[in-house]
N, C-alpha and C positions, 0 to 999 in steps of 0.2 A: 780885518774883514770876514767876514761870518759869511759862511756857505750853507747854501739854504737848498733842498731836492725834496722830489713828493713826500718822500716817507717824515720827512718833519711838517711838512704842510699839513699832512693827515695828523699828528702827533697833535700837534697846536689845537687841530680841530677844523670845521667846518660849521659854520653856524650862520644860513642862510639871510636871516633877518639883519643882524648884524652886518653882512656882506652888502645890501643895499642900501643900508642906512649907509655907509662908507660911501658907497658911489650918489646916494640923494645929497651926503654936505658936500661933494665934491662939484657935484653939479651946479650948486648954490656958493660956492668957495670961486667958481668960473667964471656964473654972472657978476661977480663981486668984480672980476677984474683980476684976481690974485693968484690965476694957470697961466700957463706957457707952454702953448704945444706944435712948434711946428711942422707944417705939412709933411709927410714923412717919405722921405725918398725908397724906391725901390729898387734893390737890387738883383739886376737881370743877364744870367752869362751862358753860353750855349743851349740849355733848351728853356725856349722861353715859358714854359710851365712851370719854372723853377721860382722863387725868389726867395730875397732875403731883404727884409722889411726895417728901417732903423726909427724908432721911437721916442725923443726925445723928450722928457716934459720937465716943469715942473709944478708942485702944489703947493701953493701958499696957507692962510686963513689956519686953523686949529690942525692941521697935519704938513704941516712945515716939511716936503721932501723932494729930492730931483734925483734925477739919473735919466739911464735910457734901457730899452728894452726894443731885444734885436733877435725877432724870429725868424727862424729858415722854413717856408712851406714847399716840400716837394709833392706834389700831387703821385707821383709815383713810386713813393717808398714800400706802398705796402706792397711791394712782388718779391722789394728783398725783404720781408719780415719786420721794417721798421716802421717808428710813427709817421707821419706826414707832417707834422710839423716840429721842428726842436725851438725850446722858446730858453732862452737868457735873460737875466735882466741885471743889472746893475746902479745900484743905487749910491750917490755922494750926499755927504751933510752939505745943504743949501746954506750953511753959514761959512766954511770954509771948502767946498770939495772933494774931501778925503773920503774915498771908498769905503763904504760902509758895510756891504753885502752885496754878495753875487748870489742869484737865484738858478738853476739850473730845473724849471720845472713846468713839465707841459698841463699838470692838474690846476695851476697859479694862473696859466692863459685861460682855462677853464671856467673856473671860479670864476675872471673878472666878465665873461663872454655871458654867464649865464647870470651874475648880479645884473648885470647893466639891461637885460631882459625883464629881470625881476623888478626895476622899478619902472619900466614902460607898464607889466602886470600891474603892480599896485598900486598906478596911475587909474589904469582902465576899470578894476574892479571897483576903483574908489569912484569913477564918472557913473559907472553903469550899474553896480551892482546886483550883476546875475546871481539868483539865490544859489545853482550849480551853475558846475560849469563840464565840458567835454573838450579835454583836453587830446589835441592830436599832435604827433610828432613826426616827421619825416625826415631819415638816417639815424640810428642807433650805434653812431663812435659816441666817442667820449662827450662831446659836449652834447649829443642826444640824450645821452645818460646824464650830463649833469642837469641840463632844462627837466627831463622827469623829477630827480630828486628836489631843486629847486621849487619848481609849482608843486609838487604833494608839499612840501612845508610851507610854503607862503599860502595856499589856498585851503589849507586845514579839511574840512568836512562840507568845504562847496565842492571839493572834485567827487565828482560822479561818475567820470568814466574816464580812460584813457585808452589812446588808440596810435597801435605803432607798427610803420612801416621802415622796411629798408631793402634794396633788391638783394641783397646777399640772403635774406631771411634773418629771422631772430630769434634765437636760443629761450622760451619763455622762462629756464631758469636765470637768466639774467638780468630779468625785472626785479626791481627791488620786493621783498614779499610783502613790504607794507600796503603794494597796492597792486600787487598780481591780482588778486581775485575781482577790481573791477575795470583789470587789460586786455584787451582782445589787440591779439598779433595779425591785421590784413593782410590781405594778397593780391591790392591794390591803393595806389596811395589817393585816390579820386575817393575811396570810401572814407579815408580818413579825413581828408580835405571839405567834402560834403557834412560832414556830422559835428565839425570841432566846434568850440565856443573861442578857444585861445590853441591856435594852427602855428605851430615852429620848424622850420625848414633849416635841419641841420646838416645835410649833404655835403659830399663834394661832387655833385656832377657838372660834369662836361658840358653839360645842355643844358637851356633851359627844355622843361616839361607841364610845367601849371599853364594850361589852356582853358580855365575857367573863373569866370568873375566870381569871385571869395563870397562866403556866407553872409548875408544880411546880419551887420552889425558884431563880424567875427574881431577881435584879432590876431594879426598875422606877424608871428614876431620872423625876420625874413633874416634868420641872422646869418646862411650861408650867403646871400646876397645874389646869387645869380638862380635863381628856380622857377622864376615866372617869366615866363610871353609879355614883351608891354603891352598888348592888346587885353591880357587877363585882366589889369590893374592901372589899363590907361581912364576908370570912371571912378577911381577912388579918390575923393577928397581928402582925406584923412592922411595924410604921407606927412611917418615923422623920421627922422634922422636926428644923428649923434652931431655930425656938422657938416654940413653941403659940400664945404671946399673937399673935404677927404671924400665923402660917401659917388660925388659926379664924376665920378673918373674908374677903371682898372675894369669897363667892362659890365657896371654894376647894375639892377635890372632900375637905379635909377638914373644911371648914365642914360640910358637903354628909353623911358620915358621921357627926357630929356632930348634927346637927339630927335626920335620919332614921334613923340606926342607933345613936345615946346613945353614940355615940365620947367618952370623956374626958380632959384631957391625962392622967390616971396610968398610960390605954392605951397612950400612947405613947413611943417612949424619942427621945429631942435627938440629936445630932450632937455634943453631948458627952458620952453615956455611951456612943458608940459608938467612940469616941476617946481616952479616956480610962478609961473600964471597961470595954472587951471587949464591948460589947453583944449583941453579934450574937451571942454565944455563947451569951446562954437560951434561943436559937430550932433548933429540927432542920432537919437541912439542907433540908429537903422544903418548908421554908415561904419560899411569895415576900418578899421586903424592899421596901418598899414606900414611898420616899425624897420627899418632900414636901417641898423646901427654899423660902421666901416670899423668901429674900436678907434679909442681917443686913449694916446697913453698916458694922459693923468687919470683915467681910471687903473691901468697898468701900475702906474707906479705909487698912486693911493694902496691898493690892495694889496700889493710886495711891502707899502713902509709901514703897515698895521703890522703884517706877520712876521717882517722883521725886528718891530719894537716886542710883538710876541713872544719871539723867538729869544730878545737875551731876554727882558721878563720871565720866563720859563726855565732858559739855559737849555735851549734847543740849538741844531746846529754844528758844524763845525768851525770852528777858529782857526783859519789859516796860517797864522804866524805859529799855533801848536804842531802845525804839522810841518813847520820848519823853513816855511815862504815868509821872506824877507832876513833872513839870518843868513844869506850866503848858500844856502842847501839847494 
């Protein structure tokens, strides 16, 4: 078994176009029926704000891999100087079940999250073809930063302005040098929201705060899932999810729209509809697009499988048998 952590992932490298391509491939493999991802259970104990999520999956097609993601999310960890989430993944050989790799990598979780948003961004750009993009991001933690890196890479010269907001403030020095000159740090989330063509919520907000209808034609990347008051997006027709069963629960914005405004599975499009069936073509250019991805294990296993293969090819990682494990030590 190969052990891999954040440092190994960085050594292998981050290629956003490749990562979004992996997600698109897996979406197509899922459409062909060669993926399995059971509804993930949430383990809660003592403090109900904490949760550990089990995410088993199999990806077939040209990227065969199986395994499980086991991610702990403890919102109050910041008080202890610890990451909010601890991400681990075990990969198993899909032919024999033999364990292949163990990942302990918060970065891997962030890469998958941003790559899924990147697939939605690519589809939006292809359908709407804006000449330039004003990007807004709320929340400047690891996920928000990775979303800026991803958007900057995929949008290239079309990215004309970046607006950022975080309740705790943002050090300008943490903004990538490549986009610092076009970046504004706002003191109110509303300024970011109202002026964005692409708007991402990457927060750990304890309660919903967005109480305004979205800008005309904007792409809303609802990464953190619990930022919009239901009335603010109740009239949005172009709602996209990764999987209805997964996302319509756990007090998500989609579940609130379902409970309070009667939103049904038949009312939304899936990421598969967007990638495989040009689903955004069903909506006028003025219609905002509201993307709510709960996070599917097939994407985690697919991305982890890519990094495992690259680690083997490049000789990265730590082979556990070399550390004495499996030899009675």
